[in-house]
N, C-alpha and C positions, 0 to 999 in steps of 0.2 A: 454867573457863569464870568472866568475873566475876562478884564476890554482886551485883550493881547489877544486869547484865542476866538473870543466873538468876533474882534477886527479878521483875523485869520482864515476864518470860516465862512463868513463874508465876501473876503477877498478871494477864497476858492470856487467857493460858486459860481460869482460873476465871470471870474475867468472861464471855467470849464465850460460854463452855460452860451457864453458867448462863442465861445471859441467851438463847439461841438457844435451850436448852431450849423456855425458857417463850415464848417468840416460834414456834416451830413448832408447839406444841400450839395454839397460837391459828388456824395457817395450818391444820395437820391437821385444825381441829373444824370446817374449811368457809367460815370467818366472813372477810371481808375489812374494811376500815377502819371503811367507809362503812357508815351502819347497825349496827353491831355493838352487839350487849348490853352493861349496866353492867357482866355477871361479865367477858367479854372484857375491857373497859377495863380494868377492876382487875386485870387478870390481865397485861397488858400495864404498868401502872404498876405491878405486881411485878417484873417484867422490868429495871425501871429500878433498882431496889436491887440489881441483882448486881455494880456494879461497887462497892458501898460493901461487902459482904459479902467481896467476893475480897480487898480491902484489908486487912481484918481477919486472913482466912483466911491470908492471903500473911505479913503480918509474925508470925505464929504461927507458922505452921509455919518458917518461914525465922530464926524468933530477935531478929527488927529490933526488938522493941519497941515500946510504945506512948505515945512520948511527945506530949504532947499539944500542945506549943509549942515553939518552937526550930527548932533545926536537924534535919531529917532525922523532924518530926515529922509528926503526922496534921494539924496546922494546923485545931485548932479551938477556938482561944483568939479573944476580942474584944476587941480592942487601939482606942479610941475615942480616942487623944490623938494630936497631932501632926497635926489635922483630917484623922484618917484616916477621921473618920465623915460626912467629904465622900465619899468612897468609895465608902460603905456606901449612903447616899441614891442618888449616883449610880447605882448598880449598879441599885438599884429601881428609876428611874427612866428610865433609859435606854434599856430596850425601849421605851416610849412614843415617845420620839423619833422610834428609827427605823424603827419597824413602819408610826408615821404618816407621816412621809415617805414611803415604799416606799409604800402604798398613795394617795397623793396623787400618787405617779409611775404608779400602775395607773390610776388615774381621768383623768390629763391623757392618755396611752396610749391608753386605752381605754375611755371614757364610759361606753359602753352597761352596763357591767357593774356601773353605781350608781344610785341615783333615788333617791327618798323614802323615810325612813326612818317607822316604824312607832312608836319610841319619843318620848318626850315629851324638850322642852328638857334638863330639869332633869337625865333620864340621859343625853343627847348629853356634857352638859356634864362629867359627874362619873365617868360611866364608867372615862375612862385611873387615876383613883384607884382607884374600885373593883376594877379589874383586877391593878392596884396589890395593895391590901389580900390580893385572895384569890391572886395569885401568893405572897407572904408567908406566908399562914398555910396553905397547901396544899404549902408547899415539900420535903414531905417526899422525896416522889419524885425531885425536882431537886438535895434533897441526896445522893440516892443516888449519880446519877452523877458531882456535884461529889465528894464525898469520895473518890470513885476516880479519876476522870479527872485532874482537877487538884489533888487530895490525895495521888496517889500514881503514874501514869504521869506525869504529865510533870514532876516533880520528876528520874524518873528519866532521859524523857529528855532532859531537859538535861544530865543529869550527864554522859549517853555520849556524845552527838553536839551539844550546844551550842543555845543559843535559836534560832537561826533555822531548821534542820532537823527541833529537834523540836516547832516550831510547825507545820509542815508534816506530816511524820512524825504525829503527833497528833491532826491533823485528819483524815487518813486515815482512820485507825485508828479514833476515833472515827466516820465517815460509814459504815464498812463494818461498823462494830456494828451501824447501824441497817439494817442491808439487810435482811434478813428483812421489816420492817414496811414498808419499799419498793417492796418485791413484793409487797403485799399493798394499794398505795394510800395507805399512811398521811401521805407527804410532797406526793405530786403527784395523787395519782387513779392511775388504771391506763389512759387513754385519751391515751397522746399518744405520739409516733415515738420507737421507740428504747425502748421498755418492757422490762423494767427498769432496762438499763443504764443508758443517760442519767440515769435517776433516782437512780440510786445514785453516778454521778459528779457530779454538782450538790449529793448531800447530802455526799460529800466537802468538797467546795469551802464548802457554809454550814457545816459544822463546824469545817473550819480559818477562816473569819473568824471565828463567833461563838467558839471556843474560842481567839482569839487576842484576842478583849476580855475573855474570862472570865479568861485567864491573868494580863492585865495588871491588874483588879483585885485577882487572887488576892495577888499581887507586891507590892502597893502596900501593902495590909492583913497580909500573912504568915497569913492565914486562910480558907478553902474557904468562908465563911459567906457574902461578899458575890457570889462567884461562883454559891452555891447561889438566894440567892433573885433574883438577875438571870434565870437558866436559869427558874426557875419562873415569874417574872412572864413571859419572854418566851414560854412556852409557855401562858400565860394569854392570848393574840392579844389586846393592851394597845390597839390601834388604833382610835380613837373614829370613824374611816371606814371600820370593818368595820359600825358600824350601818347606813351606804348602800349597801353593797355586795348585790347582786339575789341570790337564790340558783338562779334560772333560768337565767342565764346562766353559760355557760361559759368562764372564762378561760385561753387557749391560754398553754400550758405558757413559751415562749419571751418570753410577756409576762409572765408570772407572775415569772419570774425577775426583771425589772427591778426587782423590789419592794425586791429583798435589795442592792441600789446603795447606797443610805444606809448597810447596816452594812458593806460592804465597804469603805466608804471610814474610814469610826470606827474598822475592826479594822485599814487600812492607819495611822492615827494612832498608833494603840497600839504596834504592833508596832515603827514606829519611835522614839516612848518609850521603849519598853521596850530596844532596841537603844542608844539614847543613853544609858539611865542605865547599861548592862552597861558602856560604853563610858568613862565616868565613873567608875565605881567599880573597875572595870581601872588608869587612872591610877592613881587615889587611893593603891591599895594599891602601887604601885610603889616 
């Protein structure tokens, strides 16, 4: 078996095995995502570290080494030269843009889900910045995923099948990895037609879109740190319009999915930029 394929399969087995064990403990203790205790939330955050642990174990048992930077490395370096710092800032603030635009679409399509906010004008104005800072500071769990997915899985997939296929396959793998949590309402709740299968499919689509953008910032900086920051800020739900959303109104799933249109557009742009850069690189090396 090709050594790259072997390493990838070992990594996926470890990443899914460890995370799903933790996730199923969460499920079998009778909890759903809504109303979970802090202990259960901590347990799920622990599961997010499984990809990072799988990355380290796979490198160890396959004698791949632990280079921090360069070819076939763990991509843990931080290089701000050549305007790469712009990518770091972009990664931190881009979730604010697409999440706010997405909630703006919800407001237009389903205005009854929004009302007046209880928060002060100061909080409303500064909330996106708070979400960014909170996401970056509390990016430990997100680092666990990015150190695994973008730092190990995606380079292996790209080597085995090329960029376009790797983006799609990697997104599906990442979405399926979330399946146990989707089944207990983490992503879309539990009250929608086609539960939980439709939710799992939508999660694969979302992970493909978000994974495309995360891969773009990773490639541009040759580091997983921008992706880790972006992932963490994304999870902190930085949309300022969230402060105006009513908690007593249930948004139908098909309407909720419309909020991801801005992310899908950005993902397509990043995909074409990566493909164009790859084409230019190949022409330059001929």
